[in-house]
C-alpha positions in Angstrom: 0.0 0.0 0.0 2.8 2.4 0.8 5.1 1.3 -1.9 7.0 3.5 -4.3 5.0 4.2 -7.4 1.7 4.8 -5.5 0.2 8.2 -4.9 -0.3 7.5 -1.3 3.5 7.0 -0.9 4.2 10.4 -2.4 1.5 12.0 -0.3 2.6 10.7 3.0 6.4 11.0 2.4 6.3 14.3 0.7 8.5 13.0 -2.1 8.6 14.1 -5.7 5.3 13.0 -7.4 7.1 11.9 -10.6 10.2 9.9 -9.3 9.5 9.5 -5.5 13.2 9.9 -4.9 13.6 13.4 -3.2 11.5 15.3 -0.7 9.7 18.3 -2.2 10.3 20.3 1.0 13.6 21.9 1.9 13.3 20.7 5.5 11.6 17.4 6.3 10.4 18.6 9.7 7.1 20.4 9.4 7.3 21.8 12.9 10.1 24.2 12.0 7.4 26.8 11.3 9.7 29.3 9.4 10.4 26.6 6.9 7.2 24.6 7.0 6.1 25.4 3.5 9.6 26.1 1.9 9.8 23.9 -1.1 12.6 23.1 -3.5 12.1 24.6 -7.0 12.9 21.4 -8.8 13.6 17.7 -8.1 17.3 17.1 -8.1 16.8 13.6 -9.5 14.3 14.1 -12.3 14.2 17.9 -12.7 10.4 18.1 -12.1 9.3 21.7 -11.4 7.1 21.7 -8.3 5.6 25.1 -8.7 3.8 24.6 -12.0 2.5 28.1 -12.1 2.8 31.1 -9.7 -0.3 30.5 -7.6 -0.5 26.8 -8.1 -0.6 25.9 -4.4 -3.6 28.1 -3.6 -5.6 25.2 -4.7 -4.3 23.2 -1.8 -6.4 25.4 0.5 -9.5 23.6 -0.9 -7.8 20.3 0.0 -6.8 21.4 3.5 -10.5 21.8 4.5 -11.4 18.1 4.2 -8.0 17.1 5.6 -8.7 19.3 8.7 -12.2 17.8 9.0 -10.6 14.3 9.1 -8.3 15.4 11.9 -11.1 17.0 13.8 -13.3 14.0 13.4 -10.5 11.7 14.7 -10.1 14.0 17.7 -13.9 13.9 18.3 -14.1 10.1 18.0 -11.1 9.6 20.3 -12.2 12.1 23.0 -15.9 11.0 22.9 -15.7 7.3 22.6 -12.4 6.5 24.2 -12.2 9.1 27.0 -16.0 9.7 27.4 -15.3 13.4 27.5 -17.9 16.1 27.9 -18.8 18.7 25.2 -16.3 21.3 26.5 -13.4 18.8 26.6 -14.3 17.6 23.1 -14.3 21.1 21.8 -10.9 21.8 23.4 -9.5 18.6 22.0 -10.6 19.4 18.5 -9.2 22.9 18.6 -5.9 21.7 20.1 -5.6 18.9 17.5 -6.1 21.4 14.7 -3.5 23.8 16.1 -1.0 21.1 16.9 -1.3 19.4 13.5 -1.6 22.6 11.4 1.9 22.2 9.8 1.2 18.6 8.9 -2.3 19.4 7.5 -0.7 22.2 5.3 1.9 19.8 4.0 -0.5 16.9 3.4 -2.7 19.3 1.5 0.1 20.4 -0.8 1.1 16.8 -1.4 -2.4 15.8 -2.2 -2.9 18.8 -4.5 0.3 18.3 -6.6 -0.5 14.5 -6.9 -3.8 15.4 -8.6 -1.7 16.8 -11.5 1.5 14.7 -11.6 1.8 11.0 -11.9 4.6 8.6 -11.1 7.0 7.7 -14.0 9.0 4.6 -13.4 11.6 5.7 -16.0 12.5 8.7 -13.9 13.1 6.8 -10.7 16.9 6.6 -9.8 17.8 8.3 -13.1 
């Protein structure tokens, strides 16, 4: 399921959507907030340009909404069904989850967005 050549591999690892060899982001740690969305211009392995057009990643904002909803739903399910929390504790857990995972949600959204438009090319891997 998480093998090279699948979109899910590229999405969760943040690797180049065409060759899956290099990270798209300059720093792999999303929690260094000053560099959370700093991306390489091109893949050093296959030369793929990540920023297809100047405002390309504005579209990832539309993807971040359902990704955030998934994280919020997970926080609700865990706090309600596992910890039997009250409504105030559930609300706090959802807000805390969204704040804590904000850099991860932003990166996942960018990874999902670029994988809509680019596809894995086995010929480019380990060029």
